[in-house]
MARTORTOR-135325 format. One record per residue (C-alpha): x, z, y. Coordinates in pm, whole numbers, padded with zeros to 5 digits, always signed. Layout:
XZY
...
//
This chain:
+01330-01163+06153
+01256-01503+06023
+01358-01781+06266
+01108-02061+06298
+01216-02411+06406
+01004-02726+06419
+00881-02792+06070
+01100-02510+05935
+00989-02226+05707
+01259-01966+05635
+01187-01755+05328
+01394-01537+05104
+01220-01416+04784
+01458-01211+04579
+01798-01044+04606
+02023-00941+04315
+02349-00747+04271
+02191-00445+04438
+02288-00591+04781
+02087-00719+05072
+02099-01031+05285
+02054-00921+05642
+01822-01144+05829
+01949-01136+06192
+01726-01026+06470
+01848-01321+06670
+02063-01583+06500
+02152-01820+06783
+02361-02041+06557
+02062-02121+06327
+01840-02191+06625
+02099-02410+06785
+02164-02595+06465
+01797-02667+06411
+01766-02802+06762
+02072-03023+06715
+01940-03161+06390
+01603-03255+06553
+01784-03417+06849
+02024-03607+06630
+01757-03737+06396
+01540-03845+06686
+01827-04027+06859
+01968-04191+06549
+01687-04237+06289
+01818-04378+05963
+01648-04691+05831
+01647-04777+05462
+01572-05113+05312
+01443-05176+04960
+01364-05504+04789
+01118-05523+04500
+01169-05845+04302
+00933-05984+04038
+01211-05927+03773
+01589-05914+03721
+01661-06215+03491
+01613-06575+03599
+01692-06931+03498
+01834-07184+03749
+01564-07361+03946
+01328-07063+03927
+01189-06865+04216
+01288-06505+04304
+00980-06346+04452
+01033-06033+04659
+00865-05768+04870
+01072-05598+05145
+01011-05235+05232
+01168-05068+05532
+01146-04693+05598
+01285-04474+05864
+01344-04109+05956
+01340-03779+05765
+01018-03853+05576
+01085-04210+05473
+00775-04330+05665
+00728-04707+05710
+00971-04799+05993
+00820-04865+06333
+01162-04964+06457
+01308-05295+06325
+01103-05604+06259
+01396-05807+06126
+01533-05761+05768
+01831-05967+05663
+01808-06044+05292
+02103-06224+05129
+02199-06352+04787
+02567-06350+04681
+02750-06465+04379
+02985-06232+04184
+03268-06398+04373
+03101-06274+04698
+03006-06624+04809
+02684-06647+05004
+02430-06847+04809
+02130-06814+05038
+01987-06592+05303
+01648-06518+05465
+01538-06353+05782
+01222-06159+05685
+00964-06044+05929
+00863-05683+05867
+00559-05549+06044
+00557-05168+06043
+00794-05165+05738
+00658-05440+05514
+00745-05808+05458
+00785-06058+05178
+00948-06382+05080
+01124-06580+04807
+01445-06750+04702
+01438-07084+04526
+01740-07074+04293
+01927-07409+04279
+01893-07602+03951
+02275-07620+03939
+02335-07250+03980
+02580-07118+03730
+02506-06838+03484
+02619-06498+03587
+02545-06191+03798
+02435-06216+04156
+02381-05946+04417
+02080-05925+04639
+02150-05732+04963
+01922-05622+05252
+01970-05447+05583
+01863-05441+05952
+02067-05487+06261
+02026-05123+06346
+02166-05016+06001
+02491-05191+06100
+02570-04896+06334
+02617-04670+06029
+02804-04680+05706
+02751-05018+05539
+02779-04851+05199
+02416-04765+05248
+02291-05124+05269
+02056-05205+04986
+02201-05383+04685
+02047-05504+04361
+02189-05704+04074
+02008-06022+03960
+02116-06218+03652
+02097-06598+03612
+02099-06742+03257
+02159-07109+03248
+02296-07363+02996
+02648-07222+03028
+02737-06880+02879
+02655-06591+03105
+02956-06503+03311
+02917-06134+03370
+03191-05863+03364
+03318-05748+03027
+03327-05379+02954
+03671-05234+03022
+03773-04908+02855
+04124-04885+02993
+04259-04755+03322
+04048-04437+03316
+03978-04273+03655
+03907-03907+03606
+03772-03705+03901
+03687-03342+03943
+03423-03181+04162
+03421-02802+04196
+03074-02668+04267
+03043-02590+04639
+03347-02800+04724
+03646-02584+04632
+03799-02372+04360
+03874-02018+04487
+04121-01791+04310
+03948-01519+04108
+03594-01666+04159
+03397-01786+03855
+03334-02160+03906
+03154-02460+03757
+03348-02791+03781
+03177-03124+03727
+03377-03427+03640
+03328-03805+03621
+03523-04051+03406
+03494-04418+03491
+03684-04734+03386
+03841-04979+03622
+03510-05161+03671
+03332-04844+03779
+03129-04783+03465
+03101-04431+03318
+03281-04393+02991
+03299-04120+02720
+03609-03899+02718
+03701-03565+02561
+03990-03324+02596
+04087-02984+02736
+04165-02807+03058
+04501-02627+03056
+04695-02402+03292
+05057-02457+03382
+05162-02235+03087
+04990-02468+02839
+04696-02234+02770
+04362-02407+02716
+04097-02253+02948
+03804-02484+02888
+03694-02795+02700
+03611-03131+02848
+03310-03317+02704
+03097-03602+02861
+02726-03519+02872
+02590-03837+03031
+02724-04169+03173
+03082-04044+03210
+02980-03714+03362
+03024-03356+03235
+03062-02990+03331
+03280-02697+03238
+03316-02339+03359
+03625-02123+03417
+03783-01867+03660
+04091-02007+03829
+04378-01759+03882
+04596-01727+04190
+04926-01920+04162
+04827-02129+03858
+04791-02500+03840
+04532-02663+03611
+04515-03009+03456
+04316-03211+03206
+04451-03367+02893
+04240-03639+02732
+04241-03705+02368
+04405-04039+02294
+04587-04049+02628
+04929-03920+02709
+04884-03879+03085
+04733-03567+03246
+04512-03530+03548
+04550-03231+03785
+04246-03042+03905
+04210-02959+04275
+04427-02658+04367
+04247-02327+04381
+04240-02176+04733
+04373-01824+04797
+04058-01748+05000
+03723-01919+05043
+03362-01943+04937
+03169-02090+04641
+02804-02186+04605
+02648-02207+04261
+02295-02345+04209
+02059-02341+03920
+01784-02598+03958
+01606-02602+03622
+01315-02374+03726
+00991-02542+03822
+00925-02356+04147
+01257-02207+04269
+01627-02282+04311
+01852-01990+04229
+02161-01974+04453
+02473-01753+04400
+02718-01714+04690
+03060-01582+04597
+03398-01505+04754
+03711-01303+04667
+03870-00992+04813
+04131-01190+05008
+03870-01376+05214
+03804-01221+05559
+03495-01231+05775
+03255-01238+05493
+02965-01053+05650
+02844-01299+05918
+02769-01612+05719
+02470-01840+05758
+02305-02048+05488
+02101-02355+05572
+01891-02561+05336
+01786-02905+05460
+01661-03241+05331
+01755-03547+05529
+01805-03327+05828
+01480-03134+05802
+01552-02761+05755
+01329-02582+05504
+01515-02251+05478
+01780-02066+05679
+01912-01715+05653
+02217-01495+05700
+02451-01403+05411
+02666-01092+05385
+02936-01126+05117
+03101-00792+05169
+03025-00717+04801
+03170-01054+04686
+02842-01204+04550
+02478-01248+04655
+02192-01421+04465
+01889-01577+04639
+01584-01743+04499
+01461-02025+04719
+01101-02165+04677
+01079-02547+04640
+00723-02566+04770
+00820-02641+05128
+01105-02882+05055
+01056-03255+05090
+01126-03464+04782
+01483-03593+04761
+01837-03472+04801
+01866-03124+04945
+02181-02985+05105
+02263-02615+05072
+02537-02539+05322
+02719-02211+05397
+02866-02170+05750
+03119-01911+05868
+03065-01709+06180
+03221-01982+06391
+02966-02236+06270
+03201-02425+06043
+03068-02551+05703
+03275-02375+05436
+03082-02470+05121
+02809-02706+05024
+02600-02793+04717
+02359-03082+04670
+02046-03043+04456
+01762-03277+04397
+01407-03160+04454
+01150-03371+04270
+00866-03243+04477
+00617-03512+04561
+00274-03365+04567
+00161-03511+04900
-00017-03814+04753
-00128-03912+04409
-00138-04263+04259
-00404-04369+04012
-00338-04711+03854
-00550-04861+03573
-00629-05185+03398
-00970-05258+03253
-00862-05302+02887
-00564-05200+02661
-00537-05552+02516
-00662-05900+02594
-00710-06248+02462
-00515-06551+02578
-00629-06681+02917
-00851-06374+02967
-00869-06223+03313
-00692-05892+03379
-00843-05658+03637
-00619-05376+03775
-00712-05108+04024
-00501-04895+04257
-00620-04579+04421
-00409-04330+04633
-00540-04000+04762
-00384-03688+04916
-00391-03339+04772
-00745-03290+04909
-00873-03613+04751
-00883-03804+05083
-00782-04173+05083
-00425-04261+05181
-00312-04583+05347
-00025-04782+05200
+00117-05116+05088
+00206-05218+04732
+00356-05505+04535
+00294-05597+04176
+00469-05809+03917
+00333-05897+03568
+00592-06055+03331
+00605-06162+02969
+00842-05926+02791
+00864-06175+02499
+01042-06429+02722
+01287-06221+02931
+01555-05957+02902
+01372-05739+03154
+01224-05409+03033
+01138-05101+03234
+01294-05143+03585
+01620-04957+03622
+01565-04905+03999
+01249-04878+04200
+01142-04787+04548
+01102-04426+04422
+01464-04394+04297
+01600-04591+04594
+01441-04400+04883
+01474-04056+04727
+01810-04085+04554
+02034-04396+04563
+01989-04466+04937
+02130-04127+05034
+02438-04141+04811
+02753-04344+04840
+02879-04529+04534
+02711-04685+04233
+02438-04511+04030
+02372-04662+03695
+02001-04688+03593
+01872-04443+03861
+01520-04437+03716
+01661-04265+03409
+01671-03943+03610
+01294-03958+03677
+01182-03988+03318
+00942-03697+03269
+00958-03749+02893
+01330-03692+02878
+01411-03324+02870
+01777-03396+02946
+01705-03596+03266
+01688-03296+03500
+02021-03159+03395
+02186-03494+03408
+02039-03545+03758
+02208-03223+03867
+02537-03360+03732
+02488-03664+03944
+02434-03435+04252
+02763-03258+04175
+02969-03575+04121
+02831-03781+04416
+02914-03558+04707
+02937-03842+04949
+02607-03870+05137
+02485-04043+05447
+02463-03696+05619
+02780-03573+05798
+02778-03229+05957
+03061-03306+06203
+02835-03564+06373
+02568-03293+06435
+02785-02994+06512
+03017-03175+06747
+02732-03384+06880
+02938-03686+06781
+02717-03990+06841
+02763-04309+06642
+02882-04606+06851
+02567-04807+06896
+02680-05174+06900
+02388-05318+06718
+02040-05267+06859
+01697-05249+06703
+01557-05599+06667
+01181-05638+06709
+01181-06019+06702
+01402-06318+06718
+01583-06457+07023
+01609-06813+07155
+01909-06855+07374
+02109-07142+07511
+02231-07318+07825
+02074-07569+08055
+02302-07863+08127
+02284-08183+08328
+02154-08481+08135
+02507-08608+08103
+02593-08280+07934
+02909-08244+08145
+02812-07956+08371
+02593-07652+08381
+02259-07654+08555
+02070-07372+08712
+01700-07398+08702
+01394-07292+08507
+01313-07303+08133
+00976-07282+07964
+00917-07213+07601
+00580-07308+07441
+00426-07317+07100
+00077-07388+06987
+00160-07359+06621
+00180-06976+06636
-00101-06731+06700
-00150-06625+06966
+00007-06930+07136
+00334-06875+07326
+00397-06960+07683
+00706-06804+07836
+00908-06892+08138
+01245-06776+08268
+01511-06864+08523
+01863-06945+08413
+02170-06746+08497
+02439-06880+08725
+02606-07038+08418
+02284-07208+08311
+02221-06952+08034
+01867-06854+07933
+01711-06624+07673
+01377-06545+07524
+01347-06224+07317
+01114-06053+07064
+00954-06379+06949
+00774-06410+06618
+00838-06766+06515
+00859-06887+06150
+01061-07172+06006
+00765-07400+05971
+00647-07359+06328
+00742-07599+06602
+00836-07497+06952
+00870-07694+07277
+01140-07610+07529
+01105-07766+07873
+01354-07738+08159
+01397-07840+08515
+01698-07817+08742
+01713-07635+09074
+01550-07944+09239
+01261-07907+08993
+01364-08232+08826
+01360-08279+08443
+01705-08446+08423
+01844-08177+08201
+01933-08116+07835
+01969-07804+07625
+02250-07652+07429
+02084-07408+07187
+02244-07140+06986
+02128-07252+06638
+02369-07058+06423
+02205-06903+06125
+02104-06537+06155
+02389-06392+05954
+02521-06050+06049
+02751-05907+05780
+02911-06123+05509
+02973-05924+05193
+03331-05820+05137
+03280-05575+04850
+03007-05466+04608
+02888-05108+04565
+02700-05239+04257
+02873-05251+03918
+02766-05562+03752
+02652-05508+03392
+02713-05709+03077
+02407-05869+02923
+02363-05863+02543
+02440-06210+02396
+02135-06191+02169
+01906-06133+02463
+02067-06427+02644
+02004-06657+02340
+01632-06559+02323
+01594-06604+02697
+01754-06946+02684
+01530-07060+02397
+01215-06959+02579
+01344-07120+02902
+01401-07448+02721
+01048-07429+02575
+00894-07386+02915
+01102-07673+03052
+00983-07898+02770
+00622-07810+02848
+00671-07881+03215
+00822-08223+03147
+00557-08314+02900
+00251-08206+03100
+00307-08290+03459
-00014-08197+03630
+00123-08084+03958
-00150-08236+04172
+00008-08103+04490
+00276-08371+04447
+00048-08662+04349
-00111-08903+04597
-00395-09120+04484
-00335-09482+04613
-00595-09744+04697
-00578-10077+04520
-00301-10296+04665
-00213-10667+04626
+00148-10754+04549
+00234-11082+04717
+00594-11112+04632
+00888-10965+04443
+01133-10940+04731
+01343-10623+04713
+01257-10349+04962
+01509-10367+05246
+01503-09990+05291
+01581-09934+04921
+01884-10167+04956
+01998-09983+05268
+01985-09650+05090
+02265-09762+04870
+02615-09673+04996
+02900-09914+05039
+03012-09835+04685
+02683-09912+04526
+02389-09702+04421
+02477-09332+04438
+02378-09053+04195
+02165-08900+04466
+02041-08993+04811
+01861-08823+05098
+01676-09044+05344
+01693-08888+05686
+01405-09108+05805
+01169-08941+05553
+00901-08712+05691
+01039-08413+05501
+01379-08438+05669
+01265-08567+06009
+00993-08317+06064
+01215-08026+05958
+01411-08073+06287
+01749-07984+06125
+02040-07999+06370
+02304-07972+06090
+02334-08262+05835
+02444-08011+05564
+02133-07800+05605
+01918-08110+05598
+02037-08204+05252
+02062-07857+05101
+01845-07847+04794
+01757-08213+04823
+02000-08359+04565
+02020-08226+04210
+02366-08098+04131
+02482-08072+04495
+02562-07722+04606
+02619-07642+04974
+02797-07318+05036
+02857-07149+05367
+03122-06895+05455
+03185-06783+05813
+02978-07074+05934
+03195-07333+05750
+03030-07557+05495
+03166-07677+05161
+02998-07923+04926
+03038-07916+04549
+02918-08182+04309
+03094-08081+03991
+03141-07767+03796
+03449-07562+03749
+03767-07696+03595
+04072-07505+03474
+04202-07495+03831
+03868-07388+03976
+03594-07577+04166
+03702-07883+04372
+03509-07957+04692
+03355-08301+04734
+03519-08566+04949
+03322-08600+05280
+03279-08948+05429
+03121-09063+05755
+03048-09436+05759
+03309-09464+05476
+03578-09283+05666
+03702-08941+05532
+03625-08659+05773
+03625-08276+05756
+03319-08075+05680
+03354-07910+06018
+03314-08249+06181
+02996-08321+05986
+02845-07977+06056
+02886-08037+06431
+02744-08396+06413
+02378-08428+06525
+02148-08467+06220
+01918-08691+06414
+02193-08956+06431
+02231-08960+06048
+02047-09232+05859
+02120-09123+05496
+02343-08924+05270
+02458-09058+04935
+02644-08875+04654
+02880-09020+04391
+02939-08790+04108
+03026-08989+03794
+03390-09075+03720
+03316-09445+03712
+03193-09440+04069
+03461-09202+04208
+03760-09370+04044
+03815-09587+04348
+03891-09279+04549
+04166-09162+04323
+04257-08791+04318
+04073-08742+04650
+03747-08802+04463
+03813-08547+04191
+03537-08332+04322
+03293-08613+04378
+03198-08789+04708
+02940-08704+04966
+02896-08995+05201
+02697-08980+05531
+02588-09298+05715
+02489-09302+06080
+02200-09490+06234
+02292-09815+06400
+02197-09963+06735
+02061-09634+06867
+02111-09454+07198
+02130-09080+07131
+01955-09003+07453
+01656-09209+07353
+01577-08964+07075
+01452-08694+07309
+01252-08701+07630
+01452-08582+07932
+01385-08219+08002
+01187-08159+07681
+01309-08049+07342
+01075-08020+07043
+01234-07850+06750
+01215-07585+06473
+01443-07295+06513
+01725-07254+06259
+01731-06873+06297
+01353-06823+06279
+01165-06610+06023
+01151-06709+05660
+00796-06846+05586
+00667-06681+05266
+00516-06928+05020
+00220-06848+04800
+00260-06763+04435
+00069-07007+04221
-00089-06924+03887
-00381-07092+03702
-00733-06948+03713
-00934-07002+03397
-01282-06909+03530
-01350-07284+03588
-01223-07542+03347
-01029-07835+03491
-00835-08118+03311
-00497-07966+03401
-00580-07663+03176
-00488-07874+02869
-00131-07787+02950
+00000-07502+02730
+00046-07191+02931
+00383-07017+02871
+00443-06861+03205
+00712-06595+03223
+00564-06449+03538
+00191-06413+03499
+00136-06269+03841
+00322-06175+04157
+00139-06017+04452
+00307-05872+04755
+00151-05705+05058
-00132-05533+04862
-00291-05335+05142
-00509-05038+05046
-00852-05038+05206
-01027-04753+05386
-01091-04587+05054
-00724-04598+04957
-00806-04862+04696
-00713-05219+04600
-00802-05445+04309
-00581-05715+04159
-00700-05990+03917
-00498-06248+03724
-00520-06454+03407
-00321-06425+03090
-00111-06702+02935
-00144-06854+02586
+00130-06642+02437
+00076-06354+02197
+00306-06109+02363
+00343-05789+02559
+00307-05791+02937
+00481-05549+03165
+00306-05465+03495
+00550-05322+03751
+00371-05166+04051
+00561-05025+04347
+00460-04920+04697
+00494-04695+04999
+00229-04485+05160
+00183-04437+05532
+00317-04084+05489
+00645-04205+05336
+00563-04133+04971
+00724-04399+04746
+00535-04492+04432
+00639-04676+04115
+00464-04703+03781
+00448-04943+03491
+00190-05041+03228
+00230-05248+02914
-00061-05428+02747
-00077-05681+02472
-00221-06038+02452
-00357-06080+02103
-00427-06430+01971
-00654-06311+01694
//
């Protein structure tokens, strides 16, 4: 009897060794297991984040454009759960450079990072996750390496070939005495990169039983039959030390899988004579908790072969698990099923090559197996391959959702395993399955109904919380608080009563960083003599403590070419400054005197004119509503870097010395203070900030000024309470959603004077949130640059059914 569970098809096609697999008339364990899997997946759906960036290599001062994808559940469908995605950028020293809170509606959002002009060359890590994902293993947060190439040599890890870590992975989990086995191995250096090794496998009597040869990226495979009582070890050529293999068990089970057939997976279940209770075993095949096949196995005759059809398996990592009669997993094998026939992507451009400044028209079409249109969202990047180190993307939404997101540890160049033109890719992918046994799926959680501790809940908006206080600020007030905003659509008007301690909270709001809100409060006597204490801490959840990514070394020749092209673009930008968005046309004015502007004089510090200054009375700073002076000046002064760690701020004005980076000296009204004091000081009481960087200007501070000086000056003759109306606070939230900016590129269909500027863009086009229409189609248009070069189009997306798509096209711009 075949047992049917929700979305389960149990099918056994062929049996070998002249033995039969008895399908139980009533296998309660399989039925119970299927029910538990369904219940567990429903109660604790797994979210996965993926970030598609316009490229991997950048120069300081450039913009990182990104599209955020969020999927959930067994079938990687766009997540209906979380609306908040935390996207963070870290240096290779694990220092937070920048962070964004991205709004994702039904799984999709977008944004950008503006890299500081002073950012040092090196590798950086982009990370993304949701609050719900924090309840599970943080090793499954999304990570991606970005590389910045500036004026200084790229500071990325060197390849290290010493300190070899050699690990062995018997197929099925264990070696069993007298049972033929395949053993995969992985050799990595101390940085985590796969390395080539060779050697032999020897028993404790010194007899060689197998050879050890790397097949791909530090991984390999060998076969042998371990004998009872013997110990086996590996000896590497060129190394004196030996590495022991896992000890062979006296009794147990082995699963062997062959996955090189197009339509079936061939499984071999084995045991030895010493193993008891071999006739009441259960085999279960599942992908992300969705069972596709389940059957009983009788190993009374030591070995059984089964042929399992792939047609009903979802694409991705499939678990084949053997359970004993008590329901304990005794062997497991992972295989990858590259079975994605649910939807088909058609992507085309109108020509194979183009002229400079000619328009490119690209079309997307997605249909299901019956030719019916499919809904989905895509993102597209078009970059000049002649100006960047980028080539074909090493990771995409396809490799992330189906492969990397379900495995612990680092996977080098995951898209390699999906290259249909590489006949070796399938075998190497199977090696990856055998050597990366750590997955996000844990049987104990399901079988023992062990529920994860849910401390972090699904976030479907942002929260505004704080306390209502008396106008003197000395005691709590109970009363009523109203939150309003006309700058969002639809307008917000919410009202709540405070708790006994004056606390209030508004949840599930959708407010972006450029949108202003008004908070109004009254006390229990309905009088507005109150003020607010808002929780304005940034929306940081999990500071990075370790990488799962292994940062790669960039070829020095590629770096040199990239730097030359970067310098050329910079020269063009400085020569042709036609940024009309930053130009204001003035009416004729009459100059009646030559008296110096008093405000300009005031902007100087007590130690003369600084190297940089931020005027807090300017519209840009005043209208931003910053509460923290450090945040108000972040990105405003060239060369000034503001770093934040655990909510503490550090300012840097100078690069590294032999002893490391030295923080800037902080002054408030010419008195040295701590950065913590400044971060807690109201920004609306600051008049200006001045930096002193040169040695001539900092010499007066002695060794205290070795890192430069950042001086803040307060407003004079001002009553802090006159800044705000009693009972009313108008502000912009610090922990609101990142407001995506629009990617700008010239359009050459209409000639304008600015088009005289040479066009050497490295990114010709970036377009996120490409939504397919009712026909499953979308069209994208953009204009080429002046360069005679090759252009790489990188298209990625996710369908409403959870099918990830990625494809690339290369075309040429020909000058003649």
